[in-house]
N, C-alpha and C positions, 0 to 999 in steps of 0.2 A: 326378304323376297323382293320388296320394292326397289331396294338398292341394286339388286341383280338386274332388274328390268331397266333401270336408268343407265347402268353400266353398259348393257347390251345396246341400247339406243346410242349412247355416246361413242362406243367403239365401232358402230356400224354393223354389228352382227344381228340386229333386229331392226326392222323397218328401213333398212338401208336404201332400198329401191324407191321409197316414197318420202323420205325425210325432206327433200327439197319442196315437194308439194305440201307437206304438212307444215313447213315453216313459212309458207306464203301467207302474208297478212290478209285477212278476209274482211275486216271491218275497220271503220274509223269512228271515233267518238262523234256524237254521243251514242253509247250503247247501254242497254240496261240488262245486266246479268246479276241482279240481286245484290246480296251483301258483299260478294267478291268484288264487283264493280265499284261499290261504294268504298271498299277498303283501299282500292287503288286511287280513286278520286280524293278521298280524305287524306291520303298520304302525299298527294300532289304528283302522282305518277301517271304518265300517259302511255300505258301499255296498249298494245293492239292485239286483238284476238286472231289467232291463226286457226288451224284445224284441230280443235280439241285442247288447246292450250294458249297461254299468253306469250307474246313476244315482248320481252321486257325492254324498257328504255329508262335509263337512270336520270334522264333529263325531264324537266317539267312539261315540255312540249315535244311531241314526236317530230323528228327531223331526219336528215339524211344519215347522220351517224348512228341513229337508232336502227335504220335499215341494215347497216353494216354490222351491227352488234348481234351476235347470235346466242342470246340467253333466253331460254324458254322455261316457263313455269306453269304450274297448275294449282293455284291457290284454292284451298277449300274454305267454305264458309266458317268452319270451326277451327281454323288455324293450321291445318295441314298444308305445308308449303314445300313441295319438291321443285327443284330447278336443275337444268342442265346448262352449263356454260360451254358451248361448243368451241368458242374462241380460245379458252384457256384450258380445256381438256379435263374438266372435273364436274361433279354433280354434288348436290347437297339436298338435305331434307330437314325441315323444321317441323316440330310437332308442338303445338301449344295446348296445354292442358286446362287452361282457365277460360271461362266464357268471356270475361272482360278483364283487361289488364290496364290499370290506371285510367279507367273510363273508355278504353278503346276495345273494339271487338277483337276476338282472337284472330280473325282474318287480317284486320288492320295491323295488329301487333306483329304477326308473322311476316307480312309484306315489308313493314318498316325494318324489322330486324334483319331480314335477308339482305336488304339493300345496304345496311350498315356493315354486315360481315363479308359480303362478297368482295369488296376491294381488299380487305384484310387477307382473305383466302388467296386471292390472285397474287398479292405481294409475297405471302409465305411460299406459294408455289414457285414464284420467280426466284426467291432465295434458294430453295431446294434445288432447282434446276441449275443454278449458278454454283452449286456446291458449298453454299454458306451454312 
């Protein structure tokens, strides 16, 4: 069911009239949103909060390229990590079933893993689109 909602947002059949407003960054650090914020800070990411979700930045410091990158996520404190990559036309969901993983919270682990696999997904999609 969650994937259906993400697909509908991605293809514009749900929230299409308000997605630009939802994607507008509303905050700049430092912000305190509990364990999710610490998961981002502890991983060295400078995401910004929009309307009900994070605008991701793969760089350590928010910059102009982050404004142009349209990847939105909504990390949960216990490791649920859905995201939509509007630029590359896909979405993903990670679910972590452990409270801690190698001394890291589930939220920290899911954020770090999503950042590791996102470039791999983009590369695989590019290969598929190129017919490889």
